[in-house]
C-alpha positions as CSV (number, residue, x, y, z in Angstrom):
1,X,0.0,0.0,0.0
2,X,1.1,3.6,-0.6
3,X,2.5,5.5,2.3
4,X,2.1,9.2,1.7
5,X,4.7,10.1,4.3
6,X,7.5,8.5,2.3
7,X,8.9,10.7,-0.5
8,X,10.1,9.4,-3.8
9,X,13.8,10.3,-3.9
10,X,15.1,7.7,-6.4
11,X,15.2,9.1,-10.0
12,X,14.6,5.5,-11.3
13,X,11.2,5.7,-9.6
14,X,10.1,8.7,-11.7
15,X,7.2,8.3,-14.2
16,X,8.6,7.8,-17.7
17,X,8.7,11.1,-19.5
18,X,9.0,13.2,-16.4
19,X,11.8,14.6,-14.3
20,X,12.1,13.2,-10.8
21,X,12.2,15.8,-8.0
22,X,15.4,16.1,-6.0
23,X,15.4,14.8,-2.5
24,X,15.1,18.3,-1.0
25,X,12.2,19.2,-3.3
26,X,10.4,15.9,-2.6
27,X,10.8,16.5,1.1
28,X,9.3,20.0,0.7
29,X,6.4,18.5,-1.2
30,X,5.8,16.0,1.6
31,X,6.0,18.6,4.3
32,X,3.6,20.9,2.5
33,X,1.2,18.1,1.7
34,X,1.1,17.0,5.4
35,X,0.6,20.5,6.5
36,X,-2.3,21.0,4.1
37,X,-3.8,17.7,5.2
38,X,-3.7,19.0,8.8
39,X,-5.2,22.3,7.7
40,X,-8.1,20.6,5.9
41,X,-8.8,18.4,9.0
42,X,-9.0,21.5,11.2
43,X,-11.9,22.9,9.2
44,X,-14.3,20.1,10.3
45,X,-13.2,18.5,13.6
46,X,-15.5,16.5,15.8
47,X,-15.5,19.1,18.6
48,X,-17.4,17.2,21.3
49,X,-19.3,14.8,19.1
50,X,-18.9,11.1,19.7
51,X,-16.1,9.8,17.3
52,X,-15.0,6.3,16.5
53,X,-12.1,5.7,14.0
54,X,-10.5,2.9,12.0
55,X,-7.2,3.1,10.1
56,X,-6.0,1.3,7.1
57,X,-3.7,-0.9,9.3
58,X,-6.8,-2.0,11.3
59,X,-8.7,-2.8,8.1
60,X,-5.9,-5.0,6.9
61,X,-5.9,-6.8,10.2
62,X,-9.6,-7.6,10.1
63,X,-10.7,-10.9,8.4
64,X,-11.1,-10.1,4.7
65,X,-8.9,-7.1,4.9
66,X,-9.7,-4.6,2.1
67,X,-11.3,-7.3,0.1
68,X,-14.5,-7.1,2.2
69,X,-17.3,-4.6,1.7
70,X,-17.1,-1.3,3.4
71,X,-20.3,-1.9,5.4
72,X,-18.7,-5.0,7.0
73,X,-16.0,-2.9,8.4
74,X,-18.4,-0.3,9.8
75,X,-20.2,-3.1,11.8
76,X,-17.1,-3.2,14.0
77,X,-17.9,0.2,15.5
78,X,-20.1,0.8,18.6
79,X,-23.8,1.0,18.1
80,X,-23.9,-0.1,14.4
81,X,-26.6,-2.6,13.7
82,X,-26.5,-5.2,10.8
83,X,-29.4,-5.3,8.4
84,X,-30.1,-7.2,5.2
85,X,-29.0,-6.0,1.7
86,X,-25.7,-4.5,3.0
87,X,-27.6,-1.9,5.0
88,X,-26.6,-0.9,8.6
89,X,-28.1,1.4,11.1
90,X,-26.3,3.8,13.5
91,X,-27.9,4.1,16.9
92,X,-31.1,2.5,15.5
93,X,-31.7,5.2,13.0
94,X,-32.8,4.1,9.5
95,X,-30.0,5.2,7.2
96,X,-29.8,9.0,7.7
97,X,-26.1,8.8,7.0
98,X,-23.8,11.2,5.3
99,X,-20.6,10.2,3.6
100,X,-17.7,12.7,3.2
101,X,-14.5,12.2,1.3
102,X,-11.7,14.4,2.3
103,X,-14.2,16.8,3.8
104,X,-16.5,17.0,0.7
105,X,-20.0,15.6,0.9
106,X,-20.8,12.6,-1.3
107,X,-24.4,12.9,-2.4
108,X,-26.8,10.1,-1.9
109,X,-27.8,7.7,-4.6
110,X,-30.6,5.2,-5.4
111,X,-28.5,2.0,-5.0
112,X,-29.7,-0.6,-2.5
113,X,-27.3,-3.5,-2.5
114,X,-24.3,-1.9,-4.2
115,X,-21.3,-0.6,-2.3
116,X,-20.1,2.7,-3.8
117,X,-16.9,2.9,-1.8
118,X,-14.1,0.3,-1.7
119,X,-11.9,-0.1,1.5
120,X,-8.9,0.0,-0.9
121,X,-9.2,3.8,-1.2
122,X,-9.3,4.5,2.6
123,X,-6.4,5.6,4.6
124,X,-8.6,6.1,7.6
125,X,-12.2,7.0,8.4
126,X,-14.2,8.2,11.4
127,X,-17.8,7.7,12.4
128,X,-19.1,10.9,14.0
129,X,-22.4,10.6,15.9
130,X,-24.2,12.2,18.9
131,X,-24.6,15.9,19.2
132,X,-22.8,17.0,16.1
133,X,-21.3,20.5,15.5
134,X,-23.1,22.9,13.2
135,X,-21.1,22.0,10.1
136,X,-22.9,18.7,9.9
137,X,-26.5,18.7,8.8
138,X,-29.3,17.1,6.7
139,X,-28.0,13.6,7.5
140,X,-27.3,13.4,11.2
141,X,-27.5,9.8,12.5
142,X,-23.8,9.4,11.5
143,X,-21.1,11.1,9.5
144,X,-18.7,8.7,7.8
145,X,-15.7,10.9,7.2
146,X,-13.2,9.2,4.9
147,X,-9.6,10.2,4.3
148,X,-8.3,8.7,1.1
149,X,-4.9,7.3,0.3
150,X,-2.5,9.4,-1.7
151,X,0.8,8.3,-3.2
152,X,4.4,9.4,-3.2
153,X,6.4,6.1,-3.7
154,X,5.4,5.2,-7.2
155,X,4.3,1.7,-6.3
156,X,1.2,-0.4,-5.6
157,X,0.1,-4.0,-5.7
158,X,-2.0,-6.5,-7.6
159,X,-4.0,-9.2,-5.7
160,X,-6.4,-12.0,-6.2
161,X,-8.8,-13.2,-3.5
162,X,-11.5,-15.8,-3.5
163,X,-12.9,-19.0,-2.0
164,X,-16.3,-20.2,-0.9
165,X,-19.5,-19.4,-2.8
166,X,-17.6,-19.1,-6.0
167,X,-16.0,-15.9,-4.9
168,X,-13.2,-14.4,-7.1
169,X,-11.9,-10.9,-6.6
170,X,-8.9,-9.6,-8.5
171,X,-7.8,-6.0,-7.8
172,X,-5.1,-3.5,-8.6
173,X,-3.9,-0.4,-6.7
174,X,-1.2,2.1,-7.6
175,X,0.0,5.4,-6.3
176,X,2.8,7.8,-7.0
177,X,3.9,11.3,-7.6
178,X,5.5,13.4,-10.3
179,X,6.7,16.9,-9.4
180,X,4.0,18.5,-7.2
181,X,1.3,16.1,-8.4
182,X,0.3,13.0,-6.4
183,X,-2.1,10.3,-7.3
184,X,-3.7,7.0,-6.3
185,X,-5.9,4.7,-8.4
186,X,-7.6,1.4,-7.6
187,X,-9.8,-1.0,-9.5
188,X,-11.4,-4.4,-8.7
189,X,-13.9,-7.0,-10.0
190,X,-15.9,-9.3,-7.8
191,X,-18.0,-12.4,-8.7
192,X,-19.9,-14.2,-6.0
193,X,-22.6,-16.9,-6.0
194,X,-24.2,-15.2,-2.9
195,X,-24.6,-11.6,-3.9
196,X,-27.5,-10.9,-1.6
197,X,-28.2,-12.6,1.7
198,X,-29.8,-16.0,1.4
199,X,-33.6,-16.2,1.8
200,X,-33.2,-19.5,3.7
201,X,-30.6,-21.0,6.0
202,X,-29.2,-23.5,3.4
203,X,-25.6,-23.3,2.3
204,X,-26.4,-23.1,-1.4
205,X,-28.5,-20.2,-2.7
206,X,-30.7,-20.4,-5.8
207,X,-30.3,-17.6,-8.4
208,X,-28.1,-15.3,-6.2
209,X,-25.0,-14.5,-8.4
210,X,-23.4,-11.0,-8.5
211,X,-20.8,-9.4,-10.7
212,X,-19.4,-6.1,-9.5
213,X,-16.9,-3.6,-11.0
214,X,-15.4,-0.7,-9.1
215,X,-12.9,2.0,-10.0
216,X,-11.5,4.9,-8.0
217,X,-9.0,7.7,-8.6
218,X,-7.5,10.5,-6.5
219,X,-5.2,13.3,-7.9
220,X,-3.9,16.3,-6.1
221,X,-1.6,19.1,-7.3
222,X,0.2,21.4,-4.9
223,X,0.1,24.8,-6.5
224,X,2.3,26.5,-3.8
225,X,2.8,26.4,-0.1
226,X,-0.8,27.8,0.5
227,X,-2.9,26.1,-2.2
228,X,-3.7,22.6,-3.4
229,X,-6.3,21.4,-5.9
230,X,-7.5,17.8,-5.8
231,X,-9.9,15.5,-7.6
232,X,-11.7,12.4,-6.3
233,X,-13.8,10.2,-8.6
234,X,-15.2,6.7,-8.7
235,X,-17.5,4.5,-10.7
236,X,-19.3,1.2,-9.8
237,X,-21.4,-1.1,-11.9
238,X,-23.0,-3.9,-10.0
239,X,-25.4,-6.7,-11.1
240,X,-27.4,-8.8,-8.8
241,X,-29.7,-11.8,-9.2
242,X,-32.6,-11.7,-6.7
243,X,-32.4,-15.0,-4.7
244,X,-35.3,-17.4,-4.9
245,X,-37.2,-19.3,-2.1
246,X,-37.4,-23.0,-2.6
247,X,-40.3,-25.3,-3.4
248,X,-43.2,-22.8,-3.4
249,X,-45.9,-23.2,-6.0
250,X,-47.9,-20.2,-7.2
251,X,-51.0,-22.4,-7.5
252,X,-50.8,-23.1,-3.7
253,X,-49.5,-19.8,-2.2
254,X,-50.4,-17.2,-4.9
255,X,-53.5,-15.1,-5.2
256,X,-55.1,-17.6,-7.7
257,X,-54.7,-15.7,-11.0
258,X,-54.0,-17.2,-14.4
259,X,-51.8,-16.1,-17.4
260,X,-53.0,-17.7,-20.7
261,X,-54.5,-20.5,-18.7
262,X,-51.3,-21.1,-16.6
263,X,-51.8,-21.0,-12.8
264,X,-48.7,-22.6,-11.4
265,X,-45.0,-21.6,-11.3
266,X,-42.2,-23.0,-9.2
267,X,-40.4,-20.4,-7.1
268,X,-37.0,-22.1,-7.8
269,X,-37.4,-21.0,-11.4
270,X,-37.9,-17.2,-10.8
271,X,-35.6,-15.0,-12.7
272,X,-35.5,-11.5,-11.2
273,X,-32.5,-9.2,-11.5
274,X,-31.3,-5.8,-10.4
275,X,-28.6,-3.6,-11.9
276,X,-27.1,-0.7,-9.9
277,X,-24.7,1.9,-11.3
278,X,-23.2,5.0,-9.7
279,X,-20.5,7.5,-10.6
280,X,-19.2,10.5,-8.7
281,X,-16.6,13.2,-8.9
282,X,-15.4,15.9,-6.5
283,X,-13.1,18.8,-7.3
284,X,-11.7,20.8,-4.3
285,X,-9.4,23.8,-3.8
286,X,-7.8,24.1,-0.4
287,X,-6.3,27.5,0.6
288,X,-4.3,27.8,3.8
289,X,-2.9,31.2,4.8
290,X,-2.0,31.8,8.4
291,X,-5.1,32.2,10.4
292,X,-7.5,31.4,7.6
293,X,-8.2,28.0,5.9
294,X,-10.8,27.6,3.2
295,X,-11.8,24.6,1.2
296,X,-14.1,25.1,-1.9
297,X,-15.6,22.1,-3.5
298,X,-17.8,21.1,-6.5
299,X,-19.3,17.7,-6.5
300,X,-21.7,15.5,-8.6
301,X,-23.1,12.0,-8.5
302,X,-25.2,10.0,-10.9
303,X,-26.9,6.8,-9.9
304,X,-29.4,4.5,-11.5
305,X,-31.3,1.3,-10.6
306,X,-32.9,-1.1,-13.0
307,X,-35.2,-3.9,-11.8
308,X,-36.0,-6.6,-14.3
309,X,-38.9,-8.9,-13.2
310,X,-39.8,-12.5,-14.0
311,X,-43.0,-11.5,-15.8
312,X,-45.1,-14.7,-15.6
313,X,-43.7,-15.8,-12.2
314,X,-44.4,-12.5,-10.4
315,X,-47.9,-12.2,-11.9
316,X,-48.8,-15.7,-10.6
317,X,-47.2,-15.3,-7.2
318,X,-48.0,-11.6,-6.5
319,X,-50.6,-10.5,-9.0
320,X,-48.3,-7.9,-10.5
321,X,-44.9,-7.5,-12.1
322,X,-43.0,-4.3,-12.4
323,X,-40.2,-3.3,-14.8
324,X,-38.6,-0.4,-13.0
325,X,-35.9,2.2,-13.8
326,X,-35.0,4.9,-11.4
327,X,-32.2,7.4,-11.7
328,X,-30.9,10.4,-9.8
329,X,-28.3,13.2,-10.6
330,X,-27.1,15.5,-7.9
331,X,-24.6,18.4,-8.3
332,X,-23.6,21.1,-5.9
333,X,-21.0,23.3,-4.3
334,X,-19.6,23.5,-0.8
335,X,-17.5,26.1,1.0
336,X,-16.1,25.5,4.5
337,X,-13.7,27.9,6.3
338,X,-12.0,28.3,9.6
339,X,-10.5,31.5,11.0
340,X,-8.3,31.4,14.1
341,X,-9.4,34.6,15.9
342,X,-6.9,34.1,18.8
343,X,-6.0,31.7,21.5
344,X,-9.5,31.6,22.9
345,X,-11.7,31.6,19.8
346,X,-11.8,29.7,16.5
347,X,-14.5,30.6,14.1
348,X,-16.0,28.3,11.5
349,X,-18.6,28.7,8.8
350,X,-19.8,27.4,5.5
351,X,-22.3,27.2,2.7
352,X,-23.8,24.2,0.8
353,X,-26.0,24.3,-2.3
354,X,-27.2,21.2,-4.1
355,X,-29.6,20.5,-7.1
356,X,-31.0,17.0,-7.2
357,X,-33.0,15.7,-10.2
358,X,-34.8,12.3,-9.9
359,X,-36.7,10.4,-12.5
360,X,-38.7,7.2,-12.5
361,X,-40.0,5.0,-15.3
362,X,-42.1,2.0,-14.2
363,X,-44.1,-0.4,-16.4
364,X,-46.5,-2.5,-14.3
365,X,-48.2,-5.6,-15.5
366,X,-51.4,-6.3,-13.6
367,X,-54.8,-8.1,-13.8
368,X,-58.1,-6.3,-14.0
369,X,-60.2,-7.4,-11.0
370,X,-63.8,-6.9,-9.8
371,X,-64.9,-5.6,-6.4
372,X,-64.2,-9.0,-4.8
373,X,-60.7,-9.1,-6.2
374,X,-61.5,-11.9,-8.7
375,X,-59.6,-11.7,-12.0
376,X,-61.8,-10.4,-14.9
377,X,-59.3,-10.6,-17.8
378,X,-55.7,-11.1,-19.0
379,X,-52.8,-9.0,-17.9
380,X,-52.8,-5.3,-18.8
381,X,-50.0,-2.7,-18.8
382,X,-49.8,0.5,-16.8
383,X,-47.0,3.0,-17.5
384,X,-46.0,5.4,-14.8
385,X,-43.3,8.0,-15.6
386,X,-42.4,11.1,-13.6
387,X,-39.6,13.3,-12.5
388,X,-38.9,16.0,-10.0
389,X,-36.1,18.5,-9.0
390,X,-35.1,19.5,-5.5
391,X,-32.9,22.4,-4.4
392,X,-31.2,22.4,-1.0
393,X,-29.4,25.4,0.6
394,X,-27.6,25.4,3.9
395,X,-25.4,27.8,5.9
396,X,-23.7,27.5,9.3
397,X,-21.5,29.4,11.7
398,X,-20.0,28.4,15.0
399,X,-17.3,29.4,17.5
400,X,-14.9,27.1,19.3
401,X,-14.4,28.9,22.6
402,X,-11.6,27.7,24.9
403,X,-12.7,29.0,28.2
404,X,-9.8,27.5,30.2
405,X,-7.0,25.1,29.3
406,X,-9.3,22.2,30.3
407,X,-12.7,23.4,29.1
408,X,-13.8,24.0,25.5
409,X,-17.3,25.1,24.4
410,X,-18.4,24.9,20.8
411,X,-21.6,26.7,20.0
412,X,-23.3,27.7,16.7
413,X,-26.3,27.2,14.4
414,X,-27.1,26.2,10.9
415,X,-30.1,27.0,8.6
416,X,-31.3,24.5,6.1
417,X,-34.0,24.9,3.4
418,X,-35.1,22.5,0.7
419,X,-37.8,22.6,-1.9
420,X,-38.8,19.6,-3.9
421,X,-41.9,17.5,-3.3
422,X,-42.5,19.9,-0.5
423,X,-40.7,23.0,0.9
424,X,-39.5,23.1,4.5
425,X,-36.8,24.9,6.5
426,X,-35.3,25.1,10.0
427,X,-32.8,27.1,12.1
428,X,-30.9,24.5,14.2
429,X,-28.9,25.6,17.3
430,X,-26.0,23.4,18.5
431,X,-23.9,23.5,21.6
432,X,-21.5,21.0,23.1
433,X,-18.6,21.1,25.5
434,X,-15.5,19.1,26.4
435,X,-14.0,19.1,29.9
436,X,-10.6,17.5,30.6
437,X,-10.4,17.5,34.4
438,X,-7.4,15.1,34.6
439,X,-4.8,13.6,32.3
440,X,-6.3,11.1,29.9
441,X,-9.9,11.9,30.9
442,X,-12.3,13.8,28.6
443,X,-16.0,14.4,29.5
444,X,-18.3,15.7,26.8
445,X,-22.0,16.8,26.7
446,X,-24.0,18.4,23.9
447,X,-27.4,19.4,22.5
448,X,-28.3,19.5,18.9
449,X,-31.4,20.5,17.0
450,X,-31.6,18.5,13.8
451,X,-33.4,18.8,10.5
452,X,-33.4,15.8,8.1
453,X,-35.5,15.8,4.9
454,X,-36.7,12.4,3.7
455,X,-34.3,11.1,1.1
456,X,-35.4,12.7,-2.1
457,X,-34.1,10.1,-4.5
458,X,-36.3,7.4,-2.8
459,X,-39.6,9.2,-2.6
460,X,-42.3,7.1,-4.3
461,X,-43.5,8.5,-7.6
462,X,-46.3,6.0,-8.2
463,X,-49.7,7.4,-9.1
464,X,-51.9,5.3,-6.8
465,X,-55.2,6.1,-8.6
466,X,-54.0,4.4,-11.8
467,X,-54.1,1.0,-10.0
468,X,-57.6,1.2,-8.6
469,X,-59.6,-1.8,-9.9
470,X,-56.4,-3.9,-10.6
471,X,-54.6,-6.6,-8.7
472,X,-51.9,-4.0,-7.8
473,X,-54.3,-1.7,-6.0
474,X,-52.7,-0.2,-2.9
475,X,-54.1,-0.9,0.6
476,X,-55.3,2.7,0.7
477,X,-55.5,5.8,-1.6
478,X,-54.5,8.6,0.8
479,X,-51.0,9.6,2.0
480,X,-49.0,12.8,2.2
481,X,-45.6,13.3,0.7
482,X,-42.9,12.5,3.4
483,X,-41.9,15.3,5.7
484,X,-38.5,16.4,7.0
485,X,-37.7,14.9,10.4
486,X,-37.1,17.4,13.3
487,X,-35.1,16.2,16.3
488,X,-33.9,17.3,19.7
489,X,-30.8,15.3,20.5
490,X,-28.9,15.2,23.8
491,X,-25.6,13.3,24.2
492,X,-23.4,12.8,27.3
493,X,-20.2,10.7,27.6
494,X,-16.6,10.3,28.7
495,X,-13.4,8.7,27.5
496,X,-10.6,7.6,29.8
497,X,-7.0,6.7,28.7
498,X,-5.1,4.6,31.3
499,X,-1.8,3.6,29.9
500,X,-2.4,1.4,26.9
501,X,-6.1,1.0,27.7
502,X,-8.8,3.3,26.4
503,X,-12.4,3.0,27.5
504,X,-15.5,5.1,27.3
505,X,-19.3,5.3,27.8
506,X,-21.8,7.4,25.9
507,X,-25.5,7.9,26.3
508,X,-28.0,9.7,24.1
509,X,-31.6,10.8,24.3
510,X,-33.6,11.8,21.1
511,X,-37.1,12.9,20.5
512,X,-38.4,13.4,16.9
513,X,-41.3,14.9,15.1
514,X,-42.1,13.2,11.8
515,X,-39.5,10.5,12.3
516,X,-38.3,9.2,8.9
517,X,-38.3,5.5,8.3
518,X,-38.1,3.5,5.0
519,X,-39.6,0.2,3.8
520,X,-39.9,-2.0,0.7
521,X,-43.4,-1.9,-0.8
522,X,-43.7,-3.9,-4.0
523,X,-41.5,-6.4,-5.8
524,X,-38.7,-4.0,-7.0
525,X,-36.0,-3.8,-4.2
526,X,-36.5,0.0,-3.8
527,X,-36.8,1.6,-0.4
528,X,-39.6,4.2,0.1
529,X,-39.6,6.7,3.0
530,X,-42.5,7.4,5.3
531,X,-43.0,9.3,8.6
532,X,-44.1,8.5,12.1
533,X,-45.7,11.5,13.7
534,X,-43.6,11.0,16.9
535,X,-40.4,9.1,17.5
536,X,-38.2,8.3,20.5
537,X,-34.8,6.7,20.6
538,X,-32.6,6.3,23.6
539,X,-29.4,4.3,24.2
540,X,-26.0,3.7,25.8
541,X,-22.7,2.6,24.2
542,X,-19.6,1.3,25.9
543,X,-16.3,0.7,24.3
544,X,-12.8,-0.4,25.3
545,X,-9.5,-1.0,23.5
546,X,-6.0,-2.1,24.3
547,X,-2.9,-1.4,22.1
548,X,0.6,-2.4,22.8
549,X,3.2,-2.9,20.1
550,X,2.0,-5.7,17.8
551,X,-1.1,-6.4,19.9
552,X,-4.5,-4.8,19.5
553,X,-7.8,-5.7,21.1
554,X,-11.2,-3.9,21.3
555,X,-14.8,-4.6,22.4
556,X,-18.0,-2.7,22.1
557,X,-21.5,-3.1,23.5
558,X,-24.6,-1.0,22.9
559,X,-28.1,-0.8,24.2
560,X,-30.9,1.0,22.3
561,X,-34.7,1.4,22.2
562,X,-36.3,2.9,19.1
563,X,-40.0,3.5,18.7
564,X,-42.5,5.5,16.6
565,X,-46.2,6.3,16.7
566,X,-48.8,7.2,14.1
567,X,-47.8,6.9,10.4
568,X,-48.5,10.3,8.7
569,X,-47.1,10.0,5.2
570,X,-47.2,7.4,2.3
571,X,-50.2,5.9,4.2
572,X,-51.4,4.1,1.0
573,X,-48.6,1.5,1.4
574,X,-50.0,0.2,4.7
575,X,-52.8,-2.1,5.8
576,X,-55.6,0.1,7.4
577,X,-55.6,-2.2,10.4
578,X,-51.9,-1.7,11.0
579,X,-52.3,2.1,10.6
580,X,-55.1,2.1,13.2
581,X,-53.0,0.1,15.6
582,X,-49.9,2.3,15.2
583,X,-52.0,5.5,15.6
584,X,-52.9,4.5,19.1
585,X,-49.5,3.5,20.6
586,X,-45.8,3.6,20.1
587,X,-44.4,0.5,18.3
588,X,-40.8,-0.6,17.9
589,X,-39.2,0.5,14.6
590,X,-38.5,-2.5,12.4
591,X,-34.7,-1.9,12.6
592,X,-34.6,-1.7,16.4
593,X,-32.2,-4.0,18.0
594,X,-31.9,-3.9,21.8
595,X,-28.3,-5.1,22.2
596,X,-25.5,-4.9,19.7
597,X,-21.9,-5.9,20.2
598,X,-18.6,-6.2,18.3
599,X,-15.0,-7.1,19.2
600,X,-11.7,-8.1,17.8
601,X,-8.0,-8.7,18.3
602,X,-4.9,-9.0,16.3
603,X,-1.3,-9.9,16.9
604,X,1.6,-9.3,14.5
605,X,4.9,-11.3,14.9
606,X,7.7,-8.9,14.3
607,X,10.8,-11.0,15.0
608,X,12.0,-14.6,14.8
609,X,11.2,-17.3,12.3
610,X,7.5,-16.2,12.2
611,X,8.2,-12.6,11.6
612,X,5.6,-11.2,9.2
613,X,2.8,-13.4,10.5
614,X,-0.4,-11.6,11.6
615,X,-3.2,-13.4,13.5
616,X,-6.6,-11.8,14.1
617,X,-10.3,-12.2,14.5
618,X,-13.5,-10.3,15.0
619,X,-17.1,-10.9,15.9
620,X,-20.5,-9.2,15.8
621,X,-23.4,-9.9,18.1
622,X,-27.0,-8.9,17.8
623,X,-30.0,-9.6,20.0
624,X,-32.2,-9.7,16.9
625,X,-34.1,-7.2,14.8
626,X,-37.9,-6.8,15.0
627,X,-40.6,-9.0,13.6
628,X,-44.4,-8.9,13.8
629,X,-46.0,-10.1,17.0
630,X,-49.2,-9.1,18.8
631,X,-48.7,-5.6,17.2
632,X,-46.6,-4.6,14.1
633,X,-42.9,-5.1,14.9
634,X,-44.0,-6.4,18.3
635,X,-41.7,-9.5,18.3
636,X,-38.0,-10.0,17.8
637,X,-35.7,-12.5,16.1
638,X,-33.3,-14.7,18.1
639,X,-29.9,-13.4,19.1
640,X,-26.8,-14.4,17.1
641,X,-23.0,-14.3,17.2
642,X,-20.8,-14.4,14.1
643,X,-17.0,-15.1,14.7
644,X,-14.5,-14.6,11.9
645,X,-10.7,-15.5,11.9
646,X,-7.8,-14.4,9.8
647,X,-4.1,-15.2,9.2
648,X,-1.7,-13.3,7.0
649,X,2.0,-13.6,6.2
650,X,4.1,-10.8,4.7
651,X,7.3,-11.6,2.9
652,X,9.0,-8.3,2.4
653,X,11.9,-9.6,0.4
654,X,9.5,-10.9,-2.3
655,X,6.9,-8.2,-1.9
656,X,4.3,-10.8,-1.3
657,X,1.5,-11.1,1.2
658,X,-0.6,-14.3,1.7
659,X,-3.8,-14.4,3.7
660,X,-6.4,-17.0,4.8
661,X,-9.8,-16.0,6.3
662,X,-12.6,-18.0,7.8
663,X,-16.0,-16.2,8.0
664,X,-18.6,-17.5,10.5
665,X,-16.3,-20.1,12.0
666,X,-19.0,-21.9,13.9
667,X,-21.3,-22.0,10.8
668,X,-24.0,-20.5,12.9
669,X,-27.3,-20.3,11.0
670,X,-29.1,-17.1,11.9
671,X,-31.8,-14.8,10.5
672,X,-31.3,-11.1,9.9
673,X,-34.9,-10.7,8.8
674,X,-37.8,-13.2,8.7
675,X,-39.9,-11.3,6.1
676,X,-42.3,-9.8,8.6
677,X,-42.4,-6.3,10.0
678,X,-43.3,-2.8,8.7
679,X,-41.9,-2.4,5.2
680,X,-39.8,-5.5,5.4
681,X,-39.3,-7.6,2.2
682,X,-38.0,-11.2,1.9
683,X,-36.4,-13.2,4.7
684,X,-32.6,-12.8,4.9
685,X,-30.0,-15.0,6.6
686,X,-26.4,-14.2,7.7
687,X,-23.5,-15.8,5.9
688,X,-22.7,-19.5,6.3
689,X,-19.1,-20.6,7.0
690,X,-16.8,-19.5,4.2
691,X,-13.1,-20.2,3.5
692,X,-11.1,-17.6,1.6
693,X,-7.5,-17.2,0.5
694,X,-5.7,-14.3,-1.1
695,X,-2.3,-13.4,-2.5
696,X,-1.0,-9.9,-3.3
697,X,2.2,-8.8,-4.9
698,X,3.9,-5.4,-4.7
699,X,4.6,-3.7,-8.0
């Protein structure tokens, strides 16, 4: 991997056709680059928010290393709950996550299963949550702040990784520099016979293959000591088969319709597919001059989702089949600045403007039915095409006030306005403080007012009235467009460092109006937002870590309770009986999990005959997501533990690294979802035991 701190001083390492910098010049470039990196980080620090971080070295020590999906790494952080389809939830919120790359916002997309970001591009990342400072808004459950790799040493590696489930994953990374320009690129391809979680607990999945391509590039150019321009871009093209349940017959479990006289269809033979594509680019100019640092960024992202149904099979099993295409294009600009007014005050402010254009093109195949629901004719086609544009404008200002050497207060506010399917706005005050009463001890407390619009790209565009009198008629015909969620959030915690041990506890209390949730309604795997009129989420997280030389260990445990009452938007998607029950009482959110845990350890041998060997393991624990019971989401699934192990061996003289990983060592069969609950789709199971090997070679 590329280490940005190491300058290229060997003329033989220069890119052909260029002149290699002298040792002194290369050193100046490295020093300037490191100083600009630090200046950029100072624009948006955590300042009292709860922050959990992972470095590239830790990623490599985890089972799978950088061959695993990014979401699997995030599951090792406190309070992160595993869900199906590659989703995860921070503090029992449904998505509401914001990704930033080198300080610039990455707009959201319409992808469901696909992973836009590869761990290969990450030098380090932090998950910020709790009472966030004013620079963070719109998506507030968690900020995934990624710092990318950059290159100076003109090298990289090629690798191939694979094993169980027909997995094969070749990849290439390379980074280097020429003059004042630095760059890093990566690319990989992945094939897997289990692309989406299995719908039953069996080892072999039916119709669940995936092919995924990803590419990433980073380039920066140091203009002078005070200015640097950089570009980040990536593209992913990911194809998924939708896994089939076994042994079901439409004639027995379907609604009883017929297509050209045919009434039966075996579920094993279904052929449903989903294609997800996304591309993004970010261009940033960083200016650092004495007390003032400013980063100005332009960004854009295009994403598209195509769902291809099994026409006859879905008509016989569900009474409808939908061929769906959804796309979204977002572009915008972002300015963030910090001004050091003196020893006591540091001022920060910024502006964000985005334009989001979404479009949907759905062709539905349905049966005409009478008042009793009986089929009255052959399949007919209903086309539903629409599009919408949303503008969002945000501005914030805050002051980091150092009252005493041990007490810092950060206070400020932000104003957010958006106008799309509806127009809303809010002024959101923020304040938090950090007190360090003794060496190694930091106590923080904060309050934040939050404003989170429903994800624009996922708002349902279906015209409900067109399906009245058909087999695809919605349970209801009424329902408002989703509202923005408004929250009051209080967070209190501490962190203590005692020698090589670090531990902390953090508690939070949140009350929401128009709490945003999402669910799958219909055959296409597309999430649709809706609101509970009131929401309440409370929890506590505890974490501990130990690091000494080649040994690292960590453990996390979280408790949370998340509930909502009275659905007030997208009501047409819900059974009237469920709506009535939810209007009278708080129910658990479908993604609520009472207890969540994770842990891991690694040890690297750095001397003797086994020098270069690294041993490690990690685990995740969940007490179970919700399922239906006496009331919607009233039950819960059984608890589970998944243990993974890893061994790697580095041979420096040959530039080789070998690794062997075992996923779900005990082959524990557990359900992530059972198919019941508000807005929940098909059942989903955790991975079965898998054996994987990899080899990488420096180039």
